[in-house]
N, C-alpha and C positions, 0 to 999 in steps of 0.2 A: 741802504738796507742796514738796519740796526742789528747788533749782536743780541742774542737772547741773554737774559740776566744770568742764567746759570753758567754760561760761558764767560761772561764779562767778569764775574767775581769768583771764578774757579781757581783753585790752587794749581801750582805747577804740576803736582802729582796727578791731579785730575786730567789736566790737558795731556800729559804724557800717556796716561791710561787710555784716553780716547784715541789718541794717535796710534798706540799699540794695537788696540782692538781693530781699528780701521785697517792697519797693515796685515793683521792676521786674516781678516775677511778677504782682502785682496789676494793673499796667499792661497786661500782655499779656492777662490774663483780661478786663479791661474792653474791650480791643480786640476780643476774640472776641465779647463780648456786643454790642458795637456792630455788628459784622458780622451777627450773628444777627438783630438788630433791623432792620437795613436790608433783609434778605432775607426778611422775614415774608410770608406769603401774603395776609393781609388788610391792606389799606392803612389801614383805619379802626382797627385795633387798635394804637393808639399807646401807647408807654410813657412814663413820666415821669422816668426816670433819664437824666441827661446823660452817657452813657458816653464820649463823645469827650473832654469836659472832664475827667472823672475819669481817663481814660487818660493824657492829656497831663500833668496835674498830678502824678500818681503817678510817671510816667516822669521828669519833671524833678526831683522831690524825691529819687527813687532815684539818679539820676545825680549829684546834688549830694552825697548821702551817700557814694556810692562814690568820688567825687573827694576828699572829706575823708578817707576811710579810706585811700586810696592815699598821701596825704601823711604819714600816721602809721605806715606800715609801715617797720620798720627795714631797713637794708641798702641804702639808696639812696645 
């Protein structure tokens, strides 16, 4: 499978930005899963996934990647 041309010739800042946005989306999905787990009907049906921790770590990593990407964008 070949890479698309926009990824093949993308700068490092663009790749960091794409990774950062992907991690922010994962963070919001984990936040929704945490909310769903909190609002479950059966209190004894516990899950084993630490959604809050996953959400916070993904958000922090995504924010760091976006900050690095913003420093590499030309025209500043």
